[in-house]
N, C-alpha and C positions, 0 to 999 in steps of 0.2 A: 537858328541860336534856337529858336522855338523848341524843339524836340529835345535838344541840351538842358532845358531849363525845366522840363517838367520829368520829375520823382518815378513815374511808373514804366519809363521808357526798358525796354531791354540792352544788353549789353551789347548785342551785335547791331542795333541802330547806332548806339552810342558812337561805337568805335566808328562807322562808316562816317558819323560825322564829322568824326573828329579829322579823318581823312583827308575829308572834302576843304575844312577850314584849312588845313595847313597847307593843303595844292595852291591856296589862294596866299595873298600877303595879311595875314592876321595882325590885328593889334594887340598891347600891350593886356588891353582888359579881355579881349578876346582869347589870350594864352593864360591869364589867371583864371579867367573860368571855364577853362580847358580841364586845368591843372586839379581844380578845384572839385570838378567832378570826376574826375580819373580818381581821383582821391576815395573820392565817396563812395563809387561801383567795385573799386580794387581794381581797375583797370589799365595795367601796362604801357605808356608810351613806348619804349624800346627807342625805337631810333629817330624818332620825330623827337625826343626830349634832348637831342643834340643838333636842333634846329634854332634855340632860341638859347638866349641867354640865363644863367638860373639866376642869378641876381637883379640885373632889371626888365627879363623878360623881354626884350625887346626881339623881333624874329629878325635871323642873320640873313643877310642878303648879301653879295660882294663888295660893299663900300662902307656895311658897318662892322665887321670882322676881319681879322690878321690871324693865318693860317700859316703857322709851322711844324715841317715834320724833323724831329731826333727820332733815330732809329725804333726804342718802342714805342714813343709818345707820338699822338700828335698833339696840339697846343692851340687852343685857340683863345684870343683873344678879344674880347668885348671893343669895339670904340668907340661907344657910348659911354660907359661905366670901368672900363679900364678892368673888367674880373677876367681871369683866366679860369679855362676849363683844362683839362690833360685826359684825354681817353687812349687805353692801350691798342695798340694797333695788331690786329690778326695775320 
């Protein structure tokens, strides 16, 4: 996490650190810090943003989300706060 906190780190190093953190099970404070740094360095999270709740920032596991598929949409409901996100399926 020290690399993420330094302001002079390059974008590539920060992107690698973000991927490493998401390979583990990050806490809500880690996700909040990742989002803040990604916005400041204008790094797009792309598919990583689908791995956590937008409202309460909890990392999605099998136990705390509910996934439904209705033809054009993938619907993910957070069991922690009840927030529903919808993504278009390709």
